[in-house]
C-alpha positions as CSV (number, residue, x, y, z in Angstrom):
1,D,78.8,-2.6,-53.7
2,P,79.6,-3.8,-57.2
3,Q,82.7,-1.7,-57.3
4,I,84.2,-3.5,-54.3
5,V,83.3,-6.9,-55.7
6,S,84.9,-6.0,-59.1
7,Q,88.1,-4.7,-57.3
8,L,88.4,-8.0,-55.4
9,M,87.6,-10.1,-58.5
10,A,90.4,-8.2,-60.3
11,M,92.8,-9.6,-57.6
12,G,91.8,-13.2,-58.6
13,F,89.1,-14.0,-56.0
14,S,85.8,-15.7,-56.9
15,E,82.7,-13.7,-57.5
16,N,80.8,-15.4,-54.7
17,G,83.7,-15.0,-52.2
18,C,83.9,-11.3,-53.2
19,K,80.2,-10.8,-52.7
20,R,80.3,-12.5,-49.3
21,A,83.2,-10.2,-48.3
22,A,81.4,-7.0,-49.3
23,I,78.3,-8.1,-47.4
24,A,80.2,-9.2,-44.3
25,T,82.0,-5.9,-44.1
26,G,78.8,-3.9,-44.8
27,N,80.5,-2.5,-48.0
28,A,82.8,-0.5,-45.9
29,S,85.8,-0.5,-48.3
30,A,87.8,-2.7,-50.7
31,E,90.5,-2.9,-48.0
32,A,88.2,-4.1,-45.3
33,S,86.6,-6.6,-47.7
34,M,90.1,-7.8,-48.8
35,E,91.0,-8.4,-45.1
36,W,87.8,-10.4,-44.7
37,V,88.7,-12.5,-47.8
38,F,92.1,-13.3,-46.4
39,Q,90.6,-14.4,-43.1
40,H,87.8,-16.5,-44.7
41,M,89.1,-17.8,-48.0
42,D,89.4,-21.3,-46.5
43,D,85.8,-21.4,-45.2
44,P,83.9,-24.3,-46.8
45,D,81.2,-21.9,-48.1
46,F,83.5,-19.2,-49.3
47,N,82.8,-19.9,-53.0
48,A,79.3,-21.2,-52.6
49,P,76.5,-19.1,-54.2
50,L,74.8,-16.7,-51.9
51,P,71.2,-17.5,-51.0
52,A,68.6,-15.7,-53.1
53,A,67.2,-12.5,-51.6
54,G,64.1,-13.4,-49.6
55,S,64.6,-17.1,-49.8
56,G,64.3,-19.0,-46.5
57,A,63.0,-15.9,-44.8
58,S,60.8,-16.5,-41.8
59,T,58.9,-14.5,-39.3
60,A,61.5,-15.4,-36.6
61,G,63.9,-12.8,-38.0
62,P,67.1,-13.1,-40.1
63,A,69.2,-16.2,-39.9
64,A,72.3,-16.0,-37.8
65,D,75.5,-15.1,-39.5
66,P,77.5,-18.3,-39.9
67,E,80.7,-16.5,-39.0
68,S,79.2,-15.2,-35.8
69,V,77.9,-18.7,-35.0
70,A,81.4,-20.1,-35.6
71,M,82.9,-17.5,-33.2
72,L,80.4,-18.4,-30.4
73,T,80.8,-22.2,-30.9
74,G,84.6,-21.6,-30.6
75,M,83.8,-20.3,-27.1
76,G,82.2,-23.6,-26.2
77,F,78.5,-23.0,-27.0
78,T,76.4,-25.1,-29.3
79,A,75.4,-23.9,-32.7
80,E,71.8,-23.8,-31.5
81,Q,72.7,-21.7,-28.4
82,A,74.8,-19.3,-30.6
83,A,72.0,-18.9,-33.1
84,A,69.4,-18.3,-30.4
85,A,71.6,-15.7,-28.7
86,L,72.3,-13.9,-32.0
87,Q,68.6,-13.8,-32.7
88,Q,67.9,-12.4,-29.2
89,C,70.5,-9.7,-29.8
90,D,69.6,-8.6,-33.3
91,G,72.7,-10.3,-34.8
92,S,75.3,-8.4,-32.6
93,L,78.1,-10.8,-31.9
94,E,79.4,-8.8,-28.9
95,R,75.9,-8.6,-27.3
96,A,75.2,-12.3,-28.1
97,A,78.4,-13.4,-26.3
98,D,77.5,-11.2,-23.3
99,W,74.0,-12.6,-23.4
100,L,75.2,-16.2,-23.4
101,F,77.6,-15.7,-20.5
102,S,74.8,-14.0,-18.5
103,H,72.4,-17.0,-19.1
104,P,74.3,-19.9,-17.5
105,D,71.6,-22.5,-17.9
106,P,72.4,-24.0,-21.3
107,A,69.2,-26.0,-21.5
108,S,67.1,-22.7,-21.5
109,I,69.2,-20.8,-24.0
110,G,67.6,-22.3,-27.1
111,Q,64.2,-22.1,-25.6
112,E,63.9,-18.4,-24.7
113,G,61.4,-16.5,-26.8
114,Q,59.4,-19.7,-27.3
115,G,56.5,-19.3,-25.0
116,G,58.7,-17.8,-22.2
117,A,58.7,-21.0,-20.2
118,A,62.5,-20.9,-19.8
119,E,62.4,-17.3,-18.7
120,T,60.0,-17.7,-15.9
121,Q,61.0,-21.0,-14.3
122,G,63.6,-20.9,-11.5
123,P,66.4,-23.4,-11.1
124,A,65.5,-27.0,-10.3
125,G,67.8,-27.2,-7.4
126,P,69.7,-25.0,-5.0
127,P,71.8,-22.2,-6.6
128,G,75.6,-22.4,-7.0
129,V,78.0,-25.0,-8.2
130,Q,76.9,-28.5,-7.4
131,D,79.9,-30.5,-8.7
132,G,82.4,-30.1,-5.9
133,P,84.7,-27.5,-4.4
134,G,86.2,-24.8,-6.7
135,K,89.9,-25.8,-6.2
136,Y,92.4,-25.3,-9.0
137,E,95.9,-26.2,-9.8
138,L,98.3,-24.2,-11.9
139,V,99.3,-26.3,-14.9
140,G,100.9,-23.8,-17.2
141,F,101.6,-20.2,-18.0
142,I,103.0,-18.0,-20.8
143,S,105.6,-15.5,-20.1
144,H,107.5,-12.8,-22.1
145,I,111.3,-12.5,-22.4
146,G,112.3,-9.0,-23.5
147,A,112.3,-5.4,-22.6
148,N,108.7,-4.8,-23.8
149,T,105.9,-6.5,-25.8
150,A,107.2,-4.8,-29.0
151,C,110.4,-6.8,-28.8
152,G,111.3,-10.1,-27.3
153,H,109.9,-13.5,-27.3
154,Y,107.1,-15.5,-25.6
155,V,107.7,-18.9,-24.0
156,A,105.4,-21.4,-22.3
157,H,105.9,-23.4,-19.0
158,I,103.8,-26.5,-18.6
159,K,103.6,-28.8,-15.6
160,K,104.2,-32.3,-16.9
161,E,104.3,-35.3,-14.6
162,G,105.0,-33.1,-11.6
163,Q,107.8,-31.0,-13.0
164,W,107.8,-27.8,-14.9
165,V,108.9,-27.9,-18.6
166,I,109.8,-24.8,-20.7
167,F,108.7,-24.7,-24.3
168,N,110.8,-22.2,-26.3
169,D,110.0,-22.8,-30.0
170,E,111.8,-26.1,-30.9
171,K,113.7,-26.1,-27.6
172,V,112.0,-28.1,-24.8
173,A,113.7,-28.6,-21.4
174,V,113.1,-29.1,-17.7
175,S,112.7,-25.6,-16.1
176,A,115.2,-25.3,-13.2
177,N,113.9,-21.9,-11.9
178,T,110.3,-21.6,-13.0
179,P,109.4,-17.9,-13.1
180,K,105.7,-18.3,-12.0
181,D,105.5,-14.6,-10.9
182,L,106.3,-13.4,-14.5
183,G,103.4,-15.0,-16.3
184,Y,101.5,-13.2,-18.9
185,M,98.6,-15.7,-19.0
186,Y,98.0,-18.6,-16.5
187,L,96.3,-21.9,-17.2
188,Y,94.6,-23.8,-14.4
189,R,92.9,-27.2,-14.1
190,R,90.1,-27.9,-11.6
191,V,91.1,-30.6,-9.1
């Protein structure tokens, strides 16, 4: 929407960045595009010219959205796996994430839709985890101090060299009475 682009440009943002914002938000509104700009203004391609319409088009479908690929690679998947999942799911980030988690064989993810070999072959060995017992050790947790989540403060307890340490902003100390039962989020390490 040229009107959204001009409104963002009036705020001092580059034309290419404003166009990217309008496209990424589906021309929803100037406010939504502005939020997108604030979240992505440090992206390396923010000010880069947009690819010409129709350039690089292939019969395999549209290229995966770089922002969606980045979100999925942030979850631990490779860029190839992310792009393949997005292509399988018509570009839907939520569906692609679900698709990746429901296809646990990373070797087959980039191959699906290419002759169907990965879709029809079974696992090479017996099913299940083959790298040892699933035993975990609690190594940290985050807890909240305050009456409710609208007010108060979050702190972290980390197990370091066999003893619990509390991290409260700049204050770091050995935790005398570690409140393991009051955790908001727990961190485990496989042993």
